[in-house]
KERO-762606 format. One record per atom (N, C-alpha, C, CB): x, y, z; atom name; residue in one letter; residue number from 1. Coordinates in steps of 0.2 Angstrom, whole numbers. Glycine has a CB too. Layout:
// KERO-762606
(r (X; Y; Z); CA; A; NUM);
...
***
This chain:
// KERO-762606
(r (50; 159; -175); N; M; 1);
(r (52; 154; -171); CA; M; 1);
(r (52; 157; -164); C; M; 1);
(r (60; 153; -172); CB; M; 1);
(r (53; 163; -163); N; T; 2);
(r (52; 166; -156); CA; T; 2);
(r (45; 166; -154); C; T; 2);
(r (55; 174; -156); CB; T; 2);
(r (40; 168; -158); N; V; 3);
(r (33; 168; -157); CA; V; 3);
(r (31; 161; -154); C; V; 3);
(r (29; 170; -163); CB; V; 3);
(r (34; 156; -158); N; R; 4);
(r (32; 149; -156); CA; R; 4);
(r (35; 147; -149); C; R; 4);
(r (35; 144; -161); CB; R; 4);
(r (41; 149; -148); N; A; 5);
(r (44; 148; -141); CA; A; 5);
(r (40; 151; -135); C; A; 5);
(r (51; 150; -141); CB; A; 5);
(r (38; 157; -137); N; I; 6);
(r (34; 161; -132); CA; I; 6);
(r (27; 158; -131); C; I; 6);
(r (33; 168; -134); CB; I; 6);
(r (24; 156; -136); N; L; 7);
(r (18; 152; -136); CA; L; 7);
(r (18; 146; -132); C; L; 7);
(r (15; 151; -143); CB; L; 7);
(r (23; 142; -133); N; I; 8);
(r (24; 136; -129); CA; I; 8);
(r (25; 137; -122); C; I; 8);
(r (30; 132; -132); CB; I; 8);
(r (30; 142; -120); N; A; 9);
(r (31; 144; -113); CA; A; 9);
(r (25; 146; -110); C; A; 9);
(r (36; 149; -113); CB; A; 9);
(r (21; 150; -113); N; A; 10);
(r (14; 152; -110); CA; A; 10);
(r (10; 147; -109); C; A; 10);
(r (11; 158; -115); CB; A; 10);
(r (9; 142; -114); N; L; 11);
(r (5; 136; -113); CA; L; 11);
(r (7; 132; -107); C; L; 11);
(r (5; 132; -119); CB; L; 11);
(r (14; 131; -106); N; L; 12);
(r (16; 127; -100); CA; L; 12);
(r (15; 131; -94); C; L; 12);
(r (24; 126; -101); CB; L; 12);
(r (15; 137; -94); N; L; 13);
(r (14; 141; -87); CA; L; 13);
(r (6; 140; -86); C; L; 13);
(r (16; 148; -88); CB; L; 13);
(r (2; 141; -91); N; V; 14);
(r (-5; 140; -89); CA; V; 14);
(r (-7; 133; -87); C; V; 14);
(r (-9; 142; -96); CB; V; 14);
(r (-4; 128; -90); N; A; 15);
(r (-5; 121; -89); CA; A; 15);
(r (-2; 118; -82); C; A; 15);
(r (-3; 116; -94); CB; A; 15);
(r (3; 122; -80); N; Q; 16);
(r (7; 120; -74); CA; Q; 16);
(r (3; 118; -68); C; Q; 16);
(r (12; 125; -72); CB; Q; 16);
(r (-2; 123; -66); N; P; 17);
(r (-6; 121; -60); CA; P; 17);
(r (-10; 115; -61); C; P; 17);
(r (-11; 127; -59); CB; P; 17);
(r (-12; 113; -67); N; A; 18);
(r (-16; 106; -68); CA; A; 18);
(r (-11; 101; -66); C; A; 18);
(r (-18; 106; -75); CB; A; 18);
(r (-5; 101; -68); N; F; 19);
(r (0; 96; -67); CA; F; 19);
(r (1; 95; -59); C; F; 19);
(r (7; 97; -71); CB; F; 19);
(r (1; 101; -56); N; S; 20);
(r (3; 100; -49); CA; S; 20);
(r (-3; 98; -45); C; S; 20);
(r (5; 107; -46); CB; S; 20);
(r (-9; 96; -48); N; Q; 21);
(r (-14; 94; -44); CA; Q; 21);
(r (-14; 86; -44); C; Q; 21);
(r (-21; 96; -48); CB; Q; 21);
(r (-9; 83; -47); N; I; 22);
(r (-9; 75; -47); CA; I; 22);
(r (-8; 73; -40); C; I; 22);
(r (-4; 73; -52); CB; I; 22);
(r (-12; 68; -38); N; V; 23);
(r (-11; 65; -31); CA; V; 23);
(r (-11; 58; -31); C; V; 23);
(r (-17; 68; -26); CB; V; 23);
(r (-7; 55; -27); N; T; 24);
(r (-7; 47; -27); CA; T; 24);
(r (-13; 45; -24); C; T; 24);
(r (0; 45; -24); CB; T; 24);
(r (-17; 41; -27); N; A; 25);
(r (-23; 39; -24); CA; A; 25);
(r (-23; 32; -21); C; A; 25);
(r (-29; 38; -30); CB; A; 25);
(r (-18; 28; -23); N; V; 26);
(r (-17; 21; -21); CA; V; 26);
(r (-10; 20; -20); C; V; 26);
(r (-20; 16; -25); CB; V; 26);
(r (-8; 17; -14); N; A; 27);
(r (-1; 15; -13); CA; A; 27);
(r (0; 8; -12); C; A; 27);
(r (2; 19; -7); CB; A; 27);
(r (5; 5; -16); N; A; 28);
(r (6; -2; -15); CA; A; 28);
(r (13; -3; -12); C; A; 28);
(r (6; -6; -22); CB; A; 28);
(r (14; -6; -6); N; V; 29);
(r (20; -6; -3); CA; V; 29);
(r (22; -13; -1); C; V; 29);
(r (20; -2; 4); CB; V; 29);
(r (28; -15; -3); N; E; 30);
(r (30; -22; -1); CA; E; 30);
(r (34; -21; 6); C; E; 30);
(r (35; -25; -7); CB; E; 30);
(r (32; -26; 10); N; A; 31);
(r (35; -26; 17); CA; A; 31);
(r (36; -33; 19); C; A; 31);
(r (30; -22; 22); CB; A; 31);
(r (40; -34; 24); N; S; 32);
(r (41; -40; 27); CA; S; 32);
(r (35; -42; 31); C; S; 32);
(r (48; -40; 31); CB; S; 32);
(r (33; -48; 31); N; P; 33);
(r (27; -50; 36); CA; P; 33);
(r (29; -49; 43); C; P; 33);
(r (25; -57; 35); CB; P; 33);
(r (36; -49; 45); N; A; 34);
(r (38; -48; 52); CA; A; 34);
(r (37; -41; 54); C; A; 34);
(r (45; -49; 52); CB; A; 34);
(r (36; -36; 49); N; N; 35);
(r (35; -29; 50); CA; N; 35);
(r (27; -27; 50); C; N; 35);
(r (39; -25; 45); CB; N; 35);
(r (23; -32; 50); N; I; 36);
(r (16; -31; 50); CA; I; 36);
(r (12; -33; 56); C; I; 36);
(r (13; -34; 44); CB; I; 36);
(r (8; -29; 59); N; I; 37);
(r (4; -31; 65); CA; I; 37);
(r (-3; -31; 63); C; I; 37);
(r (5; -26; 71); CB; I; 37);
(r (-6; -37; 63); N; L; 38);
(r (-13; -37; 60); CA; L; 38);
(r (-18; -36; 66); C; L; 38);
(r (-15; -44; 57); CB; L; 38);
(r (-24; -33; 65); N; P; 39);
(r (-29; -33; 70); CA; P; 39);
(r (-33; -39; 71); C; P; 39);
(r (-34; -27; 68); CB; P; 39);
(r (-37; -39; 76); N; G; 40);
(r (-41; -46; 77); CA; G; 40);
(r (-46; -47; 72); C; G; 40);
(r (-44; -45; 84); CB; G; 40);
(r (-49; -42; 69); N; G; 41);
(r (-54; -42; 64); CA; G; 41);
(r (-54; -37; 58); C; G; 41);
(r (-61; -42; 67); CB; G; 41);
(r (-58; -38; 54); N; T; 42);
(r (-58; -33; 48); CA; T; 42);
(r (-60; -26; 49); C; T; 42);
(r (-62; -36; 42); CB; T; 42);
(r (-62; -25; 55); N; D; 43);
(r (-64; -18; 57); CA; D; 43);
(r (-59; -14; 61); C; D; 43);
(r (-71; -18; 61); CB; D; 43);
(r (-53; -17; 61); N; G; 44);
(r (-48; -14; 65); CA; G; 44);
(r (-42; -10; 61); C; G; 44);
(r (-45; -19; 69); CB; G; 44);
(r (-37; -8; 65); N; M; 45);
(r (-32; -4; 62); CA; M; 45);
(r (-26; -9; 61); C; M; 45);
(r (-30; 2; 66); CB; M; 45);
(r (-22; -9; 55); N; M; 46);
(r (-16; -13; 54); CA; M; 46);
(r (-10; -8; 54); C; M; 46);
(r (-17; -17; 48); CB; M; 46);
(r (-5; -10; 57); N; T; 47);
(r (1; -6; 58); CA; T; 47);
(r (7; -10; 54); C; T; 47);
(r (3; -5; 65); CB; T; 47);
(r (11; -6; 50); N; F; 48);
(r (16; -10; 47); CA; F; 48);
(r (22; -5; 45); C; F; 48);
(r (14; -13; 40); CB; F; 48);
(r (28; -7; 44); N; R; 49);
(r (33; -3; 42); CA; R; 49);
(r (34; -5; 35); C; R; 49);
(r (40; -5; 46); CB; R; 49);
(r (35; 1; 31); N; P; 50);
(r (35; 0; 23); CA; P; 50);
(r (42; -2; 21); C; P; 50);
(r (32; 6; 20); CB; P; 50);
(r (44; -8; 23); N; C; 51);
(r (51; -10; 21); CA; C; 51);
(r (52; -17; 22); C; C; 51);
(r (57; -6; 25); CB; C; 51);
(r (57; -20; 20); N; D; 52);
(r (59; -27; 20); CA; D; 52);
(r (64; -28; 25); C; D; 52);
(r (61; -30; 13); CB; D; 52);
(r (63; -32; 30); N; G; 53);
(r (68; -34; 35); CA; G; 53);
(r (68; -28; 40); C; G; 53);
(r (75; -35; 32); CB; G; 53);
(r (74; -28; 44); N; D; 54);
(r (75; -23; 49); CA; D; 54);
(r (76; -16; 45); C; D; 54);
(r (81; -24; 53); CB; D; 54);
(r (73; -11; 48); N; C; 55);
(r (73; -4; 45); CA; C; 55);
(r (72; 1; 50); C; C; 55);
(r (69; -4; 39); CB; C; 55);
(r (73; 7; 48); N; D; 56);
(r (71; 13; 53); CA; D; 56);
(r (65; 17; 50); C; D; 56);
(r (77; 17; 53); CB; D; 56);
(r (61; 14; 46); N; E; 57);
(r (55; 18; 43); CA; E; 57);
(r (50; 18; 49); C; E; 57);
(r (53; 14; 37); CB; E; 57);
(r (46; 24; 49); N; D; 58);
(r (41; 24; 53); CA; D; 58);
(r (35; 20; 52); C; D; 58);
(r (38; 32; 53); CB; D; 58);
(r (32; 18; 57); N; Y; 59);
(r (26; 13; 56); CA; Y; 59);
(r (20; 17; 52); C; Y; 59);
(r (23; 10; 63); CB; Y; 59);
(r (16; 14; 48); N; V; 60);
(r (11; 17; 45); CA; V; 60);
(r (5; 13; 48); C; V; 60);
(r (11; 16; 37); CB; V; 60);
(r (-1; 17; 49); N; R; 61);
(r (-7; 14; 52); CA; R; 61);
(r (-12; 15; 47); C; R; 61);
(r (-9; 17; 59); CB; R; 61);
(r (-15; 9; 45); N; V; 62);
(r (-21; 9; 40); CA; V; 62);
(r (-26; 5; 42); C; V; 62);
(r (-18; 6; 33); CB; V; 62);
(r (-32; 6; 40); N; R; 63);
(r (-38; 3; 42); CA; R; 63);
(r (-40; -3; 37); C; R; 63);
(r (-44; 8; 43); CB; R; 63);
(r (-42; -8; 40); N; L; 64);
(r (-45; -14; 36); CA; L; 64);
(r (-53; -12; 36); C; L; 64);
(r (-44; -21; 39); CB; L; 64);
(r (-56; -15; 31); N; S; 65);
(r (-63; -14; 30); CA; S; 65);
(r (-66; -21; 28); C; S; 65);
(r (-65; -9; 25); CB; S; 65);
(r (-73; -21; 27); N; A; 66);
(r (-76; -27; 25); CA; A; 66);
(r (-74; -29; 17); C; A; 66);
(r (-84; -27; 26); CB; A; 66);
(r (-72; -23; 14); N; D; 67);
(r (-70; -24; 7); CA; D; 67);
(r (-63; -26; 6); C; D; 67);
(r (-72; -17; 3); CB; D; 67);
(r (-59; -26; 11); N; T; 68);
(r (-52; -28; 10); CA; T; 68);
(r (-51; -35; 8); C; T; 68);
(r (-48; -27; 17); CB; T; 68);
(r (-47; -36; 2); N; R; 69);
(r (-46; -43; 0); CA; R; 69);
(r (-40; -46; 3); C; R; 69);
(r (-46; -43; -8); CB; R; 69);
(r (-40; -52; 4); N; F; 70);
(r (-34; -56; 7); CA; F; 70);
(r (-32; -61; 3); C; F; 70);
(r (-36; -58; 14); CB; F; 70);
(r (-25; -62; 1); N; T; 71);
(r (-23; -67; -3); CA; T; 71);
(r (-17; -70; 0); C; T; 71);
(r (-21; -64; -10); CB; T; 71);
(r (-17; -77; 0); N; V; 72);
(r (-11; -81; 2); CA; V; 72);
(r (-8; -85; -4); C; V; 72);
(r (-13; -85; 8); CB; V; 72);
(r (-2; -84; -6); N; D; 73);
(r (1; -88; -11); CA; D; 73);
(r (-4; -87; -18); C; D; 73);
(r (2; -95; -9); CB; D; 73);
(r (-7; -82; -19); N; G; 74);
(r (-11; -81; -25); CA; G; 74);
(r (-18; -83; -25); C; G; 74);
(r (-8; -84; -31); CB; G; 74);
(r (-20; -86; -19); N; K; 75);
(r (-27; -88; -18); CA; K; 75);
(r (-30; -84; -13); C; K; 75);
(r (-27; -95; -15); CB; K; 75);
(r (-36; -81; -15); N; A; 76);
(r (-41; -77; -11); CA; A; 76);
(r (-43; -81; -5); C; A; 76);
(r (-46; -74; -15); CB; A; 76);
(r (-43; -78; 1); N; V; 77);
(r (-45; -82; 7); CA; V; 77);
(r (-49; -77; 12); C; V; 77);
(r (-39; -85; 11); CB; V; 77);
(r (-53; -80; 16); N; R; 78);
(r (-56; -76; 21); CA; R; 78);
(r (-51; -73; 26); C; R; 78);
(r (-62; -80; 25); CB; R; 78);
(r (-53; -68; 30); N; F; 79);
(r (-48; -65; 35); CA; F; 79);
(r (-46; -70; 40); C; F; 79);
(r (-51; -59; 38); CB; F; 79);
(r (-50; -74; 43); N; A; 80);
(r (-48; -79; 48); CA; A; 80);
(r (-43; -84; 45); C; A; 80);
(r (-54; -83; 50); CB; A; 80);
(r (-44; -86; 39); N; D; 81);
(r (-39; -90; 36); CA; D; 81);
(r (-32; -87; 34); C; D; 81);
(r (-42; -93; 29); CB; D; 81);
(r (-33; -80; 32); N; F; 82);
(r (-27; -76; 31); CA; F; 82);
(r (-23; -75; 37); C; F; 82);
(r (-29; -69; 28); CB; F; 82);
(r (-26; -74; 43); N; R; 83);
(r (-23; -73; 49); CA; R; 83);
(r (-19; -79; 51); C; R; 83);
(r (-28; -71; 55); CB; R; 83);
(r (-22; -85; 50); N; R; 84);
(r (-19; -91; 52); CA; R; 84);
(r (-13; -92; 48); C; R; 84);
(r (-24; -97; 52); CB; R; 84);
(r (-13; -91; 41); N; E; 85);
(r (-8; -92; 37); CA; E; 85);
(r (-2; -87; 38); C; E; 85);
(r (-10; -92; 30); CB; E; 85);
(r (-4; -81; 40); N; F; 86);
(r (0; -76; 41); CA; F; 86);
(r (5; -77; 47); C; F; 86);
(r (-3; -69; 43); CB; F; 86);
(r (2; -81; 52); N; A; 87);
(r (6; -83; 58); CA; A; 87);
(r (11; -88; 56); C; A; 87);
(r (1; -86; 63); CB; A; 87);
(r (10; -92; 51); N; T; 88);
(r (15; -97; 49); CA; T; 88);
(r (20; -94; 45); C; T; 88);
(r (12; -103; 46); CB; T; 88);
(r (18; -89; 40); N; I; 89);
(r (23; -86; 35); CA; I; 89);
(r (27; -81; 39); C; I; 89);
(r (18; -83; 30); CB; I; 89);
(r (25; -78; 44); N; K; 90);
(r (28; -72; 47); CA; K; 90);
(r (35; -73; 48); C; K; 90);
(r (24; -70; 53); CB; K; 90);
(r (37; -79; 50); N; S; 91);
(r (44; -81; 52); CA; S; 91);
(r (48; -83; 47); C; S; 91);
(r (44; -86; 58); CB; S; 91);
(r (46; -84; 41); N; S; 92);
(r (50; -86; 35); CA; S; 92);
(r (54; -81; 32); C; S; 92);
(r (45; -90; 30); CB; S; 92);
(r (60; -82; 31); N; P; 93);
(r (64; -76; 28); CA; P; 93);
(r (63; -75; 21); C; P; 93);
(r (72; -78; 29); CB; P; 93);
(r (60; -80; 18); N; K; 94);
(r (58; -79; 10); CA; K; 94);
(r (52; -76; 9); C; K; 94);
(r (59; -86; 7); CB; K; 94);
(r (48; -75; 14); N; S; 95);
(r (41; -73; 13); CA; S; 95);
(r (41; -65; 12); C; S; 95);
(r (37; -74; 19); CB; S; 95);
(r (35; -63; 9); N; Y; 96);
(r (34; -56; 8); CA; Y; 96);
(r (27; -54; 8); C; Y; 96);
(r (37; -53; 1); CB; Y; 96);
(r (25; -48; 9); N; A; 97);
(r (19; -45; 9); CA; A; 97);
(r (18; -39; 5); C; A; 97);
(r (16; -44; 17); CB; A; 97);
(r (12; -39; 1); N; L; 98);
(r (11; -33; -2); CA; L; 98);
(r (5; -30; 0); C; L; 98);
(r (10; -34; -10); CB; L; 98);
(r (5; -23; 3); N; V; 99);
(r (-1; -20; 6); CA; V; 99);
(r (-3; -14; 1); C; V; 99);
(r (1; -17; 13); CB; V; 99);
(r (-9; -14; -1); N; T; 100);
(r (-11; -9; -6); CA; T; 100);
(r (-17; -5; -2); C; T; 100);
(r (-14; -12; -12); CB; T; 100);
(r (-16; 1; -2); N; Y; 101);
(r (-21; 5; 2); CA; Y; 101);
(r (-22; 12; -1); C; Y; 101);
(r (-19; 6; 9); CB; Y; 101);
(r (-28; 15; 0); N; E; 102);
(r (-30; 21; -3); CA; E; 102);
(r (-27; 26; 2); C; E; 102);
(r (-38; 22; -3); CB; E; 102);
(r (-23; 31; -1); N; T; 103);
(r (-19; 36; 3); CA; T; 103);
(r (-24; 41; 6); C; T; 103);
(r (-14; 39; -2); CB; T; 103);
(r (-29; 43; 3); N; Q; 104);
(r (-34; 48; 5); CA; Q; 104);
(r (-37; 46; 12); C; Q; 104);
(r (-39; 50; 0); CB; Q; 104);
(r (-39; 39; 12); N; T; 105);
(r (-43; 37; 18); CA; T; 105);
(r (-39; 32; 22); C; T; 105);
(r (-49; 33; 15); CB; T; 105);
(r (-33; 30; 20); N; N; 106);
(r (-29; 25; 23); CA; N; 106);
(r (-33; 19; 24); C; N; 106);
(r (-26; 28; 30); CB; N; 106);
(r (-36; 17; 19); N; T; 107);
(r (-40; 11; 20); CA; T; 107);
(r (-37; 5; 15); C; T; 107);
(r (-48; 12; 18); CB; T; 107);
(r (-36; 0; 18); N; V; 108);
(r (-32; -6; 14); CA; V; 108);
(r (-37; -9; 9); C; V; 108);
(r (-30; -11; 19); CB; V; 108);
(r (-35; -9; 3); N; T; 109);
(r (-39; -13; -2); CA; T; 109);
(r (-37; -20; -3); C; T; 109);
(r (-38; -9; -9); CB; T; 109);
(r (-31; -22; -2); N; S; 110);
(r (-29; -29; -2); CA; S; 110);
(r (-22; -30; 2); C; S; 110);
(r (-28; -31; -9); CB; S; 110);
(r (-22; -36; 4); N; I; 111);
(r (-15; -38; 7); CA; I; 111);
(r (-14; -45; 4); C; I; 111);
(r (-16; -39; 15); CB; I; 111);
(r (-8; -45; 1); N; Q; 112);
(r (-6; -52; -2); CA; Q; 112);
(r (1; -54; 2); C; Q; 112);
(r (-4; -51; -9); CB; Q; 112);
(r (1; -60; 4); N; I; 113);
(r (7; -63; 7); CA; I; 113);
(r (9; -69; 3); C; I; 113);
(r (6; -65; 14); CB; I; 113);
(r (15; -71; 3); N; A; 114);
(r (18; -77; -1); CA; A; 114);
(r (24; -79; 3); C; A; 114);
(r (19; -75; -8); CB; A; 114);
(r (25; -86; 2); N; R; 115);
(r (31; -89; 5); CA; R; 115);
(r (37; -88; 0); C; R; 115);
(r (29; -97; 6); CB; R; 115);
***
């Protein structure tokens, strides 16, 4: 029994560095559309607070790209249409946004908004 316990402890010590290498590759953050500032085009930086409503969280800056996907109420749209819909949704208290971005590059993979 003691040999088995020592062997398990030794394996855990050896394997521990492998577990500490785990890194979050993608973050998905729900935020209030009122806490999001969109750029003029898909080649700019977007700023948002990762919270719903009024909060004290720091702003996060992420980059949009040509590969960023935009969704309004479950429907994929172009950036120009997304921006137009975002302006109307932004003031609605029931609306929400889900921002998904790669944490290593801070590049947005998708933005979803809903009423």
